[in-house]
C-alpha positions in Angstrom: 0.0 0.0 0.0 1.3 3.4 -1.0 0.8 6.4 1.3 1.3 10.1 0.7 1.7 12.4 3.7 0.9 16.1 3.2 2.0 17.8 6.4 3.8 21.1 7.0 4.9 20.2 10.6 8.2 18.2 10.6 7.6 16.2 13.9 4.1 15.1 12.7 5.5 14.1 9.3 8.2 12.0 10.9 5.7 10.3 13.3 3.4 9.5 10.4 6.2 8.3 8.2 7.6 6.0 10.9 4.2 4.5 11.7 3.6 3.8 8.0 7.0 2.2 7.5 6.5 0.0 10.5 3.3 -1.3 8.9 5.2 -2.0 5.8 3.8 0.7 3.6 5.6 2.7 0.9 5.7 6.3 2.0 6.2 9.7 0.4 6.0 12.9 2.3 5.6 16.5 1.2 5.4 19.8 3.1 3.4 22.1 0.8 0.3 22.1 -1.4 2.2 22.5 -4.7 4.4 19.4 -4.1 1.3 17.4 -3.0 -0.6 18.2 -6.2 2.5 17.4 -8.3 2.9 14.1 -6.5 -0.7 13.1 -7.1 -0.4 13.8 -10.8 2.8 11.9 -11.2 2.1 8.8 -9.0 -0.8 6.7 -7.7 -1.4 6.6 -4.0 -3.8 4.5 -1.9 -4.1 6.8 1.1 -3.4 10.5 1.7 -2.9 12.0 5.1 -3.7 15.7 4.5 -3.0 18.5 7.0 -5.7 21.1 7.4 -3.2 23.9 7.1 -1.2 22.6 4.1 -2.9 24.9 1.6 -3.6 28.6 1.7 -7.1 27.7 0.3 -10.0 26.6 2.4 -9.3 23.0 3.3 -12.5 21.6 1.7 -11.9 23.6 -1.4 -8.4 22.2 -1.6 -9.9 18.7 -1.2 -12.2 19.3 -4.1 -9.2 20.3 -6.2 -7.6 17.0 -5.2 -10.8 15.2 -6.1 -10.5 16.3 -9.7 -7.3 14.3 -10.1 -8.3 11.2 -8.1 -8.2 7.9 -9.9 -10.7 5.2 -9.3 -11.6 6.6 -5.9 -7.9 7.0 -4.8 -6.3 8.2 -2.8 -8.5 7.7 0.3 -8.2 11.1 2.0 -7.8 11.4 5.8 -8.0 15.1 6.8 -5.9 15.9 9.9 -7.6 18.7 11.7 -6.0 21.0 14.4 -7.3 20.6 17.9 -9.2 23.9 17.8 -11.4 22.4 15.1 -12.3 19.3 17.0 -15.8 20.4 17.7 -16.6 21.2 14.1 -19.7 19.4 12.7 -18.3 18.0 9.5 -21.8 17.1 8.3 -22.4 20.8 7.6 -19.4 21.0 5.2 -18.9 19.5 1.7 -17.1 16.3 1.8 -16.2 16.0 -1.9 -13.4 13.5 -1.8 -12.8 13.5 1.9 -13.2 10.0 3.4 -12.2 10.4 7.0 -10.6 12.7 9.5 -8.6 12.8 12.8 -7.8 15.5 15.2 -4.2 16.5 16.0 -2.1 15.7 17.9 -1.9 12.3 16.2 -0.5 9.2 17.8 0.2 5.6 16.6 -3.2 4.3 17.9 -5.1 6.9 15.9 -3.0 6.3 12.8 -3.6 2.5 13.0 -7.4 2.9 13.5 -7.7 5.1 10.5 -5.5 2.8 8.4 -7.7 -0.1 9.3 -10.8 1.6 8.2 -9.2 2.9 5.0 -8.0 -0.6 4.0 -11.5 -2.1 4.6 -13.2 0.6 2.5 -10.6 0.4 -0.3 -10.8 -3.4 -0.5 -14.6 -3.2 -0.6 -14.4 -0.7 -3.4 -11.7 -2.4 -5.5 -11.8 -6.2 -5.1 -15.1 -6.7 -3.6 -15.9 -7.8 0.0 -13.0 -9.3 1.9 -14.4 -9.0 5.4 -18.0 -10.4 5.6 -20.5 -9.0 8.1 -20.8 -12.3 9.9 -17.0 -12.4 10.5 -17.2 -8.9 12.0 -20.2 -9.8 14.2 -18.4 -13.0 15.4 -15.3 -10.9 16.2 -17.6 -8.8 18.4 -19.0 -11.9 19.9 -15.5 -13.0 20.9 -14.9 -9.7 22.6 -18.2 -9.8 24.4 -17.5 -13.3 25.7 -14.2 -12.1 27.1 -16.0 -9.2 28.7 -18.5 -11.7 30.2 -15.6 -13.7 31.7 -14.3 -10.7 33.5 -17.8 -9.9 34.7 -18.0 -13.5 36.1 -14.8 -13.1 38.1 -15.9 -9.6 39.4 -19.3 -11.0 40.3 -17.7 -13.6 42.6 -15.5 -11.0 44.2 -18.1 -8.5 45.0 -18.3 -9.7 48.6 -15.0 -7.9 48.9 -14.8 -4.2 48.1 -14.7 -3.4 44.3 -13.0 -0.1 43.4 -15.4 2.5 42.0 -13.1 2.8 39.0 -13.6 -0.8 38.1 -17.4 -0.5 38.4 -17.5 2.6 36.2 -15.3 0.9 33.7 -17.6 -2.2 33.5 -20.6 0.1 33.2 -19.1 2.1 30.4 -17.7 -1.0 28.6 -21.0 -2.9 28.5 -22.9 0.1 27.2 -20.3 0.8 24.5 -19.3 -2.6 23.2 -22.7 -4.3 23.6 -25.3 -1.6 23.0 -23.6 1.2 21.0 -21.6 -1.0 18.8 -22.6 -4.7 18.5 -26.4 -4.2 19.0 -26.5 -1.5 16.4 -24.7 -3.7 13.9 -27.0 -6.6 14.5 -30.0 -4.4 14.1 -28.9 -3.6 10.5 -28.0 -7.2 9.9 -31.4 -8.5 11.0 -33.2 -6.0 8.9 -31.2 -7.0 5.8 -31.8 -10.7 6.5 -35.5 -10.2 6.9 -35.8 -8.0 3.8 -33.7 -10.4 1.6 -35.5 -13.5 2.8 -39.0 -11.9 2.2 -37.9 -10.7 -1.2 -36.6 -14.1 -2.3 -39.2 -16.4 -0.8 -42.1 -14.1 0.1 -41.6 -15.1 3.7 -43.5 -13.3 6.4 -41.9 -12.4 9.8 -43.8 -15.3 11.5 -42.9 -17.9 9.0 -41.0 -21.2 9.7 -37.8 -19.8 8.2 -37.6 -17.1 10.8 -38.7 -19.5 13.5 -35.8 -21.8 12.6 -33.5 -18.9 12.9 -34.8 -18.2 16.4 -35.5 -14.6 15.2 -38.2 -13.9 17.7 -36.1 -15.2 20.6 -33.1 -13.2 19.5 -35.1 -10.0 19.3 -36.5 -10.6 22.7 -33.0 -11.1 24.1 -31.9 -7.9 22.4 -34.5 -6.0 24.3 -33.7 -7.7 27.6 -30.0 -7.0 27.2 -30.8 -3.4 26.5 -32.8 -3.3 29.7 -30.1 -5.0 31.7 -27.5 -2.6 30.4 -29.5 0.3 31.9 -30.1 -1.7 35.1 -26.3 -2.2 35.4 -25.7 1.5 35.2 -28.4 2.3 37.8 -27.3 -0.4 40.2 -23.6 0.6 39.9 -24.6 4.2 40.7 -26.8 3.1 43.6 -24.1 0.8 44.9 -21.5 3.6 44.9 -24.0 5.8 46.8 -24.7 3.1 49.3 -28.4 2.7 48.3 -28.2 -1.0 47.4 -26.3 -4.0 48.8 -23.5 -5.9 47.1 -26.0 -8.7 46.5 -28.0 -6.5 44.1 -24.8 -5.8 42.1 -23.9 -9.5 42.0 -27.3 -10.4 40.8 -27.4 -8.0 37.9 -23.9 -8.9 36.7 -24.6 -12.6 37.0 -27.8 -12.2 35.0 -26.2 -10.2 32.3 -23.2 -12.5 31.8 -25.5 -15.5 31.6 -27.8 -13.9 29.1 -25.1 -12.5 26.8 -23.5 -15.9 26.7 -26.8 -17.7 25.9 -27.7 -15.1 23.4 -24.4 -15.3 21.5 -24.6 -19.1 21.4 -28.2 -19.0 20.0 -27.2 -16.6 17.3 -24.2 -18.6 16.2 -26.1 -21.9 16.3 -29.3 -20.9 14.6 -29.5 -17.3 13.3 -26.1 -16.9 11.6 -25.9 -20.2 9.6 -29.4 -19.6 8.1 -29.2 -15.9 7.6 -25.8 -16.1 5.8 -27.5 -17.7 2.8 -29.4 -14.5 2.2 -26.3 -12.2 2.4 -25.4 -11.4 -1.2 -22.4 -9.3 -2.2 -24.3 -6.1 -2.5 -26.0 -6.5 0.9 -22.7 -7.5 2.5 -21.0 -4.4 1.2 -23.7 -2.1 2.4 -23.6 -3.8 5.8 -19.9 -3.4 6.2 -20.2 0.3 5.3 -22.9 0.7 8.0 -20.7 -1.2 10.5 -17.8 1.1 9.7 -20.0 4.2 10.3 -21.2 2.8 13.6 -17.6 2.3 14.8 -16.7 5.7 13.5 -19.6 7.3 15.4 -18.7 5.6 18.7 -15.0 6.2 18.1 -12.5 3.5 17.1 -10.0 4.8 19.6 -12.6 4.2 22.3 -13.3 0.7 21.1 -9.6 -0.2 20.8 -9.0 1.2 24.3 -11.6 -1.2 25.7 -10.1 -4.1 23.8 -6.7 -3.3 25.4 -8.2 -3.0 28.8 -9.9 -6.3 28.5 -6.6 -7.9 27.6 -5.0 -6.3 30.7 -7.9 -7.5 32.8 -7.5 -11.0 31.5 -3.8 -11.0 32.5 -4.5 -9.7 36.0 -7.3 -12.2 36.5 -5.4 -15.1 34.8 -8.1 -15.5 32.1 -7.5 -16.9 28.6 -8.6 -14.7 25.7 
């Protein structure tokens, strides 16, 4: 993969260049708008990291200029914005040619997360789908199982004092990874499954096909998990304030980890094998793009931070990932 870095600040250029080279990418860097335009005309690049301040023009106007010389959707443009622009609502601005953005100061985790997204979208656009929606959902399932394992250990230890920081972390983690990310992905997945099956076979939502997929049970469990996530938040707050006993906290954590495990097993045994037959190439591409937007909205840095924290928690609790 070939990357062009358009950045006027030397330390930032060096950080980006080193990160790209460690990942095995071919890198070229420029420090002004003229050199960047010349490079794009002379060579083909897969990804462009573009500094907000590189051109004297308005950044979005400059991006439109770049768009006129893009080839087959390349390069994938990641706009690097200064910190004083971090609250800007980019939905109000033209995005001609801009694919993603990040806010300075950049770091290696930010760079890796943007590269990951760029590679997925480029592969979808060029060679067809390489990561299927079910693979992505199963990856989420693996992470949620690991989270449930940590909940199980904490649940048994609640008779001892549990630091408030740990409780807040668990509360935030289950809401983010389960409800904000995975549940939203599955909502799109189920809608696509139902629509495609009904279009192909004229199936109704109460047909035997959806019954075999345990669709009704899965949807009921989704609602229950959403309710339990809210209950976890409330019980954690009440426990910290001394309004409920440790037993209340143990009960809700035990109930959640048991339900999430059963729910995941049910989906992988019944729903996924049957629904996969109705996931054509076009639907799969659309779903992966929606999945990417969900992760982008939540924040890939936030998701990756929880993944790292789960790994550290497993090490401390002697759990296998």
